[in-house]
C-alpha positions as a printed NumPy array, in Angstrom:
array([[147.446, 136.016, 190.123],
       [146.872, 138.735, 187.527],
       [148.425, 138.382, 184.079],
       [149.261, 141.411, 181.95 ],
       [150.417, 139.278, 178.998],
       [148.486, 136.59 , 177.132],
       [149.071, 134.359, 174.116],
       [146.298, 132.541, 172.297],
       [146.502, 130.184, 169.37 ],
       [146.906, 132.918, 166.767],
       [146.913, 136.223, 168.659],
       [148.703, 138.072, 171.465],
       [147.384, 140.51 , 174.072],
       [149.001, 142.846, 176.606],
       [147.78 , 145.172, 179.32 ],
       [149.525, 148.557, 179.313],
       [150.326, 150.374, 182.534],
       [147.728, 153.037, 181.672],
       [144.95 , 150.444, 181.665],
       [144.542, 150.184, 177.9  ],
       [145.07 , 146.94 , 175.987],
       [147.156, 146.061, 172.926],
       [146.41 , 143.103, 170.67 ],
       [147.91 , 141.684, 167.499],
       [147.365, 138.646, 165.322],
       [144.463, 136.849, 163.724],
       [141.112, 138.562, 164.163],
       [138.735, 136.118, 162.545],
       [136.218, 136.466, 165.375],
       [137.042, 139.941, 166.671],
       [139.413, 138.704, 169.372],
       [141.711, 141.701, 168.815],
       [138.976, 144.353, 169.1  ],
       [140.162, 145.758, 172.431],
       [140.945, 149.321, 171.411],
       [138.113, 150.758, 173.49 ],
       [138.95 , 148.945, 176.7  ],
       [139.962, 151.11 , 179.664],
       [140.962, 150.601, 183.314],
       [141.973, 147.   , 182.591],
       [144.277, 145.317, 185.106],
       [144.654, 141.827, 183.596],
       [144.076, 139.995, 180.321],
       [143.591, 136.437, 179.107],
       [143.549, 134.922, 175.625],
       [141.449, 131.936, 174.702],
       [143.058, 129.136, 172.807],
       [141.635, 127.088, 169.973],
       [141.748, 123.319, 170.154],
       [144.923, 122.118, 168.49 ],
       [143.133, 119.767, 166.105],
       [140.629, 122.299, 164.761],
       [142.718, 125.346, 163.775],
       [139.547, 127.273, 163.031],
       [141.071, 130.578, 164.098],
       [138.056, 131.356, 166.278],
       [139.186, 132.568, 169.683],
       [138.354, 135.147, 172.342],
       [140.007, 137.696, 174.618],
       [139.103, 138.565, 178.192],
       [139.918, 141.664, 180.232],
       [139.558, 142.241, 183.966],
       [138.549, 145.803, 184.866],
       [139.769, 147.548, 188.013],
       [136.249, 147.59 , 189.464],
       [136.077, 143.776, 189.371],
       [133.93 , 143.459, 186.252],
       [134.954, 141.524, 183.149],
       [135.064, 142.313, 179.414],
       [135.188, 139.807, 176.568],
       [135.418, 139.925, 172.794],
       [135.723, 137.345, 170.043],
       [134.104, 134.029, 169.294],
       [131.171, 133.234, 171.586],
       [129.978, 129.942, 170.138],
       [129.739, 128.284, 173.557],
       [128.923, 131.351, 175.646],
       [132.536, 131.878, 176.709],
       [132.077, 135.645, 176.338],
       [128.906, 135.777, 178.447],
       [130.634, 137.525, 181.357],
       [128.766, 140.834, 181.5  ],
       [127.103, 140.043, 184.828],
       [130.25 , 139.03 , 186.657],
       [131.562, 141.181, 189.498],
       [133.991, 141.096, 192.424],
       [136.495, 139.329, 190.158],
       [140.23 , 139.414, 190.972],
       [141.673, 137.166, 188.226],
       [140.614, 135.716, 184.862],
       [141.699, 132.812, 182.67 ],
       [140.692, 131.767, 179.172],
       [140.974, 128.452, 177.364],
       [139.372, 126.603, 174.497],
       [135.736, 127.789, 174.377],
       [135.873, 128.722, 178.072],
       [136.451, 131.562, 180.546],
       [137.126, 131.331, 184.28 ],
       [136.961, 134.066, 186.907],
       [138.381, 134.005, 190.423],
       [136.263, 135.967, 192.879],
       [137.537, 137.887, 195.887],
       [135.998, 135.306, 198.215],
       [138.103, 132.492, 196.707],
       [135.336, 130.896, 194.645],
       [135.4  , 130.482, 190.856],
       [132.93 , 131.184, 188.036],
       [132.942, 129.563, 184.592],
       [131.332, 130.237, 181.224],
       [131.576, 128.254, 178.012],
       [131.941, 124.654, 176.925],
       [131.039, 122.1  , 179.599],
       [131.193, 118.803, 177.682],
       [134.359, 117.537, 179.378],
       [133.526, 118.849, 182.857],
       [136.035, 121.678, 182.643],
       [133.522, 124.225, 183.98 ],
       [132.64 , 122.242, 187.112],
       [134.484, 124.651, 189.386],
       [131.545, 125.698, 191.57 ],
       [132.657, 123.544, 194.55 ],
       [136.118, 125.144, 194.68 ],
       [136.908, 127.235, 197.749],
       [139.867, 129.303, 199.012],
       [141.35 , 129.478, 195.508],
       [144.176, 131.944, 194.776],
       [145.137, 131.035, 191.201],
       [143.312, 129.675, 188.125],
       [144.307, 128.427, 184.675],
       [142.533, 127.021, 181.603],
       [143.826, 124.252, 179.409],
       [142.038, 122.983, 176.342],
       [139.844, 120.418, 178.078],
       [140.67 , 120.922, 181.754],
       [140.785, 123.674, 184.364],
       [143.279, 124.012, 187.202],
       [143.292, 125.987, 190.441],
       [145.608, 126.502, 193.394],
       [144.219, 126.869, 196.917],
       [145.555, 129.182, 199.61 ],
       [146.996, 126.142, 201.397],
       [149.126, 125.309, 198.327],
       [147.094, 122.338, 197.118],
       [146.044, 121.967, 193.485],
       [142.569, 121.371, 192.057],
       [141.629, 120.147, 188.578],
       [138.447, 119.307, 186.679],
       [137.791, 118.175, 183.132],
       [139.532, 115.698, 180.871],
       [142.189, 113.478, 182.405],
       [142.827, 111.166, 179.467],
       [146.597, 111.798, 179.592],
       [146.805, 112.391, 183.336],
       [146.719, 116.177, 182.949],
       [144.294, 116.483, 185.863],
       [146.211, 114.178, 188.21 ],
       [147.279, 116.936, 190.621],
       [145.731, 115.699, 193.868],
       [149.111, 115.   , 195.484],
       [150.664, 118.381, 194.753],
       [151.473, 120.581, 197.741],
       [153.189, 123.89 , 198.515],
       [152.202, 125.496, 195.204],
       [151.975, 129.204, 194.438],
       [150.693, 128.866, 190.88 ],
       [149.764, 126.368, 188.165],
       [149.344, 126.441, 184.392],
       [147.332, 124.177, 182.109],
       [148.194, 123.353, 178.51 ],
       [146.633, 121.049, 175.936],
       [147.397, 117.675, 177.557],
       [149.66 , 118.686, 180.436],
       [149.686, 120.717, 183.659],
       [152.603, 122.311, 185.491],
       [152.774, 123.654, 189.039],
       [155.127, 126.174, 190.616],
       [156.215, 125.315, 194.153],
       [157.15 , 127.805, 196.835],
       [160.768, 126.612, 196.683],
       [161.044, 127.588, 193.005],
       [160.863, 124.043, 191.671],
       [158.322, 122.922, 189.076],
       [156.159, 119.797, 188.976],
       [154.336, 118.424, 185.931],
       [151.753, 115.837, 184.959],
       [150.163, 114.697, 181.72 ],
       [151.384, 113.77 , 178.262],
       [155.18 , 113.505, 178.223],
       [155.537, 112.787, 174.513],
       [156.173, 116.435, 173.611],
       [158.698, 117.104, 176.404],
       [156.479, 119.783, 177.942],
       [156.704, 117.973, 181.281],
       [160.533, 117.866, 181.292],
       [160.816, 120.49 , 184.036],
       [162.196, 118.417, 186.91 ],
       [165.592, 120.147, 186.803],
       [164.235, 123.688, 186.826],
       [165.131, 125.782, 189.877],
       [164.623, 129.315, 191.146],
       [161.486, 129.768, 189.017],
       [159.177, 132.684, 189.872],
       [156.646, 132.601, 187.006],
       [155.251, 129.89 , 184.765],
       [153.184, 129.467, 181.587],
       [151.911, 126.471, 179.651],
       [151.384, 126.493, 175.901],
       [149.596, 123.795, 173.965],
       [152.683, 121.581, 173.842],
       [155.4  , 123.54 , 175.618],
       [156.171, 125.011, 179.043],
       [157.954, 128.272, 179.86 ],
       [159.364, 129.535, 183.137],
       [161.014, 132.737, 184.399],
       [163.807, 132.586, 186.962],
       [164.459, 135.126, 189.699],
       [167.395, 136.447, 187.661],
       [165.141, 137.279, 184.703],
       [166.208, 134.439, 182.453],
       [163.693, 132.199, 180.668],
       [163.506, 128.417, 180.527],
       [161.5  , 126.381, 178.022],
       [160.71 , 122.711, 177.432],
       [158.601, 120.843, 174.911],
       [157.629, 121.191, 171.278],
       [159.905, 123.635, 169.454],
       [158.707, 123.036, 165.911],
       [158.283, 126.772, 165.31 ],
       [161.033, 128.102, 167.592],
       [158.636, 128.814, 170.463],
       [161.242, 127.507, 172.911],
       [164.029, 129.7  , 171.514],
       [164.103, 131.923, 174.601],
       [167.5  , 131.181, 176.155],
       [168.928, 134.555, 175.137],
       [166.146, 136.597, 176.705],
       [167.142, 138.704, 179.717],
       [165.417, 140.926, 182.31 ],
       [162.117, 139.108, 181.817],
       [159.488, 139.357, 184.567],
       [156.543, 137.481, 183.014],
       [155.819, 135.056, 180.181],
       [152.842, 133.817, 178.183],
       [152.656, 130.71 , 176.021],
       [150.272, 130.078, 173.144],
       [149.83 , 127.201, 170.764],
       [153.011, 127.855, 168.817],
       [154.517, 131.078, 170.157],
       [155.894, 132.516, 173.395],
       [155.848, 136.064, 174.767],
       [158.128, 137.61 , 177.359],
       [157.616, 140.852, 179.282],
       [160.817, 142.716, 180.109],
       [161.219, 144.824, 183.219],
       [161.26 , 147.968, 181.055],
       [157.73 , 147.271, 179.774],
       [158.694, 146.014, 176.327],
       [157.731, 142.602, 174.974],
       [159.712, 139.957, 173.089],
       [158.334, 137.037, 171.091],
       [159.507, 133.707, 169.706],
       [157.802, 131.107, 167.571],
       [155.447, 131.069, 164.608],
       [154.943, 134.571, 163.204],
       [151.931, 133.837, 160.994],
       [148.964, 136.224, 161.345],
       [151.19 , 138.797, 163.061],
       [150.885, 137.14 , 166.452],
       [154.534, 137.971, 167.213],
       [154.375, 141.59 , 166.031],
       [154.956, 142.976, 169.509],
       [158.206, 144.857, 168.942],
       [156.487, 148.241, 169.108],
       [154.679, 147.557, 172.378],
       [155.834, 149.662, 175.319],
       [154.483, 150.46 , 178.75 ],
       [153.201, 146.948, 179.364],
       [152.932, 146.15 , 183.049],
       [150.82 , 145.629, 186.145],
       [147.988, 147.916, 187.014],
       [146.868, 149.757, 190.122],
       [145.386, 148.063, 193.138],
       [141.864, 146.836, 192.421],
       [138.854, 148.219, 194.254],
       [136.013, 145.789, 193.505]])
């Protein structure tokens, strides 16, 4: 599943309908240097581990020809994607980048210490997501896959079925079922897993400690840590996609504009001038 909106720890990224990319926020490692990117069809924003707050992050772009671009901090090789091809989706997490290939297999680059890059055995995958210390995938048959840290049960997805998508946060994972309901596993202390009552959901995102969903009517649901107002999304309307970062949330409206809620430091929520954000043309890898 291609994402045209991405939220990192301290920056935000969007893919415009003309294939260019907009970015705002902290640029301590060059993660917002995307002005020269062209023919991009999807974007991803790397997070920074919640306990470090170093500001070092990275941004990934998927080009229409199936190649991948990356900019920002490369301390663990998470930006070493120049040789990748035949890619149909990308995801970025803490010190890590994943790529879904057209044949349903997955590539990984970056930090491997917790096993989060051990995705080489995965097959028939249709969706991927990066958390801080774990990686999640959804197979064509609706089953979920997870590798990496499971210290709070965030990788305990083996019983999930009938999924269309999944999203990984810091210590939790959420899955979107075909019936529009949402399942969750992992740390429940923040409330990010309090999604049992959600219905009619069509899109999902996981921040570090919060979860956001879009309903078929264009309204937005949120659960979890709201210390900075990142869950203050109840008044949003006509939303078609969302992205969740460490302490902020982005919403893409049907008219191609973007709204933001949460911590405004570093300019990460300065998206009011963005227009023309939306999906790209059909890929021809």
